[in-house]
C-alpha positions in Angstrom: 5.0 21.0 -1.5 7.6 21.5 -4.2 8.5 18.1 -5.2 4.8 17.5 -4.8 3.7 20.1 -7.3 6.6 19.2 -9.5 5.8 15.1 -9.4 2.1 16.0 -10.6 3.3 18.3 -13.2 6.0 15.6 -14.7 3.2 12.9 -13.9 0.9 14.8 -16.7 4.2 14.8 -19.3 4.8 11.1 -18.5 1.4 10.1 -18.8 1.3 11.7 -22.6 4.4 10.4 -23.7 4.4 6.8 -23.1 1.6 5.7 -25.0 4.0 5.9 -27.8 6.9 3.9 -26.0 8.7 2.1 -28.6 8.5 -1.0 -29.0 12.4 -2.0 -30.1 13.7 0.4 -27.2 11.5 -1.7 -24.6 12.8 -5.3 -26.1 16.3 -4.0 -25.4 15.3 -3.0 -21.8 13.7 -6.4 -21.6 17.1 -8.2 -23.1 19.5 -6.6 -20.5 16.8 -7.4 -17.9 17.2 -10.9 -18.5 20.9 -10.8 -18.9 21.0 -9.2 -15.2 19.0 -12.4 -14.4 18.2 -11.1 -11.0 16.2 -8.5 -9.5 16.3 -7.5 -5.2 12.8 -6.2 -4.5 11.9 -4.4 -1.4 8.2 -4.5 0.0 6.0 -4.7 3.0 3.2 -6.9 1.7 3.8 -9.5 4.9 4.0 -12.9 3.0 0.7 -12.1 1.1 -0.1 -14.5 -1.6 -1.1 -12.2 -4.6 2.2 -10.8 -4.0 3.8 -14.3 -4.2 1.5 -15.1 -7.3 2.6 -11.8 -9.0 6.6 -12.9 -8.7 5.7 -16.0 -9.3 4.3 -15.1 -12.7 7.5 -12.7 -13.2 9.9 -15.0 -12.6 8.0 -17.8 -15.2 7.1 -15.2 -17.7 11.2 -14.1 -18.0 13.5 -16.2 -16.4 14.7 -13.7 -13.9 15.2 -14.8 -9.8 13.3 -12.5 -7.4 14.9 -11.8 -4.3 12.2 -10.8 -2.0 12.7 -8.8 0.8 9.4 -8.2 2.7 9.7 -5.9 6.0 7.0 -3.7 7.6 6.8 -0.1 6.0 9.0 1.8 9.0 11.4 -1.3 8.8 11.3 -1.1 4.9 12.2 2.8 4.9 15.3 1.9 7.8 16.7 -0.5 5.8 16.9 1.7 2.7 18.2 4.5 4.2 21.1 2.7 5.7 21.7 1.0 2.2 21.8 4.3 0.7 24.1 6.2 3.0 26.4 3.3 3.3 26.6 3.5 -0.1 26.1 -0.7 -0.1 23.4 -0.7 -3.0 21.3 -4.2 -2.4 17.8 -3.5 -3.7 16.7 -2.8 -7.0 13.2 -1.8 -6.8 11.1 -0.8 -3.7 7.0 -0.9 -3.5 6.6 2.0 -0.8 4.1 4.5 0.0 4.0 7.8 -1.8 5.1 9.7 0.9 8.2 7.6 1.6 9.1 7.7 -1.8 8.9 11.7 -1.9 10.7 12.0 1.3 13.6 9.9 -0.3 13.8 12.1 -3.2 14.8 14.1 -1.2 17.8 12.6 0.1 18.6 11.5 -3.6 17.6 7.6 -2.2 15.5 6.8 -5.8 16.5 7.3 -9.6 14.5 8.1 -12.6 13.0 5.1 -13.9 12.8 6.0 -17.5 9.5 5.0 -18.2 7.8 1.9 -19.0 5.1 1.1 -21.3 2.2 0.1 -19.4 2.3 3.4 -17.6 -0.2 4.1 -20.7 -2.9 2.1 -19.0 -2.9 3.9 -15.5 -6.3 5.6 -14.5 -6.3 8.6 -14.7 -6.4 9.6 -10.9 -3.3 7.2 -10.6 -0.1 8.9 -12.5 3.0 8.3 -13.0 6.1 10.9 -12.1 9.9 10.6 -13.3 10.4 8.7 -10.1 7.6 6.3 -9.0 5.0 4.4 -10.7 1.7 3.5 -9.4 1.2 -0.3 -8.4 -1.8 -0.7 -6.6 -3.9 0.6 -3.7 -3.8 -0.4 -0.1 -7.2 0.5 1.5 -7.4 0.4 5.5 -11.0 -0.3 6.7 -12.3 -2.3 10.0 -13.0 -5.8 10.8 -15.5 -7.3 13.3 -15.7 -10.7 15.0 -19.3 -11.9 14.2 -20.0 -14.1 17.4 -18.8 -11.5 19.5 -21.0 -8.4 18.1 -24.0 -7.8 16.6 -25.0 -6.6 13.2 -27.0 -4.1 14.8 -23.9 -3.0 16.8 -21.4 -3.2 13.9 -20.0 0.4 13.2 -21.4 2.5 10.8 -19.0 5.5 10.4 -15.7 6.0 12.4 -17.4 8.1 15.3 -18.6 4.9 16.3 -16.0 3.3 18.0 -15.9 6.3 20.3 -19.0 4.5 21.8 -18.0 3.1 26.0 -19.1 0.0 24.7 -16.1 -0.5 22.9 -13.2 0.3 25.6 -10.5 -1.9 25.5 -12.2 -4.0 23.1 -10.8 -2.4 20.2 -7.4 -3.9 18.4 -5.1 -1.7 16.0 -1.7 -1.4 14.4 0.6 0.8 15.9 -0.4 4.3 15.2 2.8 5.9 16.3 5.0 4.2 13.0 4.7 4.4 9.4 2.2 1.8 8.5 -1.6 1.0 8.3 -1.8 2.8 12.0 0.2 6.0 11.3 -2.9 6.4 8.1 -5.8 5.4 10.1 -4.7 8.2 12.7 -3.8 10.9 10.1 -7.1 10.6 8.4 -9.0 10.6 11.1 -7.3 13.8 12.6 -7.3 15.3 9.0 -11.4 14.8 8.7 -12.7 15.1 12.8 -9.8 16.6 14.3 -7.4 16.4 17.0 -10.3 16.0 19.8 -11.4 12.9 18.1 -8.4 11.0 17.9 -7.8 12.3 21.6 -11.0 10.6 22.9 -9.7 7.2 20.7 -6.9 7.1 22.9 -8.9 6.9 26.1 -10.5 3.7 24.5 -7.6 1.9 25.9 -6.7 0.3 22.6 -4.7 -2.9 22.4 -1.7 -2.4 20.2 -0.1 -5.1 18.0 2.0 -4.7 14.6 2.0 -8.1 13.3 -1.0 -7.3 11.0 -1.5 -10.9 9.9 -2.1 -11.5 13.0 -4.2 -9.3 14.3 -6.8 -10.2 11.6 -6.2 -14.0 13.0 -6.9 -12.7 16.3 -10.1 -11.1 15.8 -11.3 -14.6 14.3 -10.3 -16.4 17.4 -12.4 -14.1 19.4 -9.4 -12.4 20.9 -10.9 -8.7 20.6 -14.3 -8.0 18.9 -13.2 -5.1 17.0 -9.7 -4.6 15.1 -9.7 -1.2 13.2 -6.7 -1.3 10.8 -7.8 -3.9 8.9 -5.7 -3.7 5.4 -8.6 -4.5 3.4 -6.5 -7.4 1.4 -5.2 -9.3 4.4 -9.0 -10.3 5.3 -9.2 -12.0 1.8 -7.8 -15.3 3.2 -10.2 -15.0 6.2 -13.6 -16.7 4.4 -15.2 -18.5 6.0 -14.2 -17.6 9.4 -16.4 -15.3 11.7 -15.1 -12.3 10.8 -16.6 -9.5 8.6 -15.1 -6.4 6.7 -16.5 -3.2 7.7 -16.5 -0.3 5.3 -17.4 2.8 7.0 -20.2 5.0 5.2 -17.9 7.9 5.6 -14.9 5.9 3.3 -11.4 3.9 4.0 -8.0 5.5 4.5 -5.8 4.2 1.9 -2.2 4.5 1.3 -0.9 4.2 -2.5 1.8 1.9 -3.2 4.4 2.6 -6.3 7.0 1.1 -7.5 10.4 3.2 -7.3 14.2 2.2 -8.8 16.8 2.7 -6.2 19.9 4.8 -6.5 22.9 2.5 -7.8 20.3 -0.6 -8.3 23.1 -3.2 -9.4 19.9 -4.4 -11.9 18.0 -1.7 -13.0 16.4 -3.2 -16.4 15.2 -5.8 -14.2 13.8 -3.7 -12.1 12.1 -1.4 -14.6 10.6 -4.5 -16.0 9.4 -5.7 -12.6 7.5 -2.5 -12.7 5.9 -2.9 -15.8 4.9 -6.4 -14.8 3.1 -5.0 -11.8 0.9 -3.1 -14.6 -0.2 -5.9 -16.7 -3.5 -6.7 -16.5 -3.0 -10.2 -15.1 -0.9 -9.0 -12.4 -3.8 -6.0 -11.5 -6.6 -8.7 -11.5 -4.6 -11.3 -9.2 -4.3 -7.9 -7.1 -8.3 -6.8 -7.1 -8.8 -10.7 -6.6 -7.2 -10.6 -3.4 -9.6 -7.1 -2.5 -6.3 -4.5 -3.5 -7.2 -1.1 -5.3 -5.8 -1.4 -8.6 -4.1 1.1 -10.8 -5.0 0.5 -14.4 -8.0 0.8 -16.9 -10.5 -2.1 -17.2 -9.8 -4.1 -13.9 -13.2 -3.8 -12.7 -14.9 -4.4 -15.8 -13.6 -7.9 -15.5 -14.3 -9.2 -11.8 -17.4 -11.2 -10.9 -16.9 -12.1 -7.7 -19.5 -9.9 -5.6 -16.7 -9.3 -2.6 -14.6 -8.1 -5.0 -16.6 -6.3 -6.7 -18.0 -4.4 -3.3 -14.3 -3.6 -2.5 -13.2 -2.5 -6.0 -15.8 0.1 -5.2 -14.7 1.3 -1.4 -15.1 4.7 -0.9 -11.8 6.5 -0.3 -11.7 8.5 2.4 -8.1 10.1 2.0 -4.1 9.6 1.8 -1.5 11.0 4.1 -0.3 14.0 2.3 3.8 14.3 2.2 3.5 17.7 4.0 1.9 16.2 6.9 3.5 13.1 7.6 6.1 14.3 10.1 3.7 16.0 11.7 1.2 13.3 12.2 3.6 11.2 13.3 4.5 13.4 16.1 0.6 13.9 16.9 0.6 10.2 17.2 3.4 9.9 19.4 1.7 12.5 21.7 -1.7 11.6 21.7 -1.4 8.0 21.3 0.5 6.8 24.3 
């Protein structure tokens, strides 16, 4: 809790300081980054084309090669732990959930980033602190197969998935590991209590940890309902018999932030890459892929109806850092 409070206070100070970021100072960072010539970026976008588009734009703009390490969130956490504890520093920058980065601050795995100019463009609800910078928001909702589920039977609120008609028909990410499954579990627990998730466990949920495969499984008709659909991962399913469901009570979410690792071999390139993610071009790429964005002025530039709809998704909540271990324990006890 002390770290979270300190982070909030520092975020305010940084937000006030960096609008006046000296261009000459930043030019030196860019020059040093180009001399480093490469940057190792660790993330959990699981092959998402929008992440690749941002990477390609960075490489084209700056001539800096990106070494792309793309694994599940739980695997990312463990890989970085091993690198940091062994002193074999390979990662330059990570894009990870806020709670994971706060935990890494306690173990001294992340370094102070020193600021980037685009911090000045962050929306008020998404603020940087001295160790990490908001990059995007990962919203988690539901997905139904429209050939298998009548519109009248679409879940309207989260309690609808407790209906006996869904028993044995629900597909989910693993709620017992860091990722979208744990996010949904924790927020449902927080909002509706332990009894709710205990009833959910009785629905004989099918668990699969391949998030993109899960979406395709719904489209193929292998299951009628997927309850841990990362909104952006549905953007490439257009034309298939699926529909994204935004429950009226909101969607759990994970704020993803960029942080520079302790001992990063290419710290300037890491800093430049974080700033690049806050460019309007990068944020629009993410918005058009149905990801939540963090800088001002993005929503006004959107024209596609679905993109506008998903940009205005009601946020249900995120896992608080102080609750993370308790929620993982509860999931392992309940979702057996």
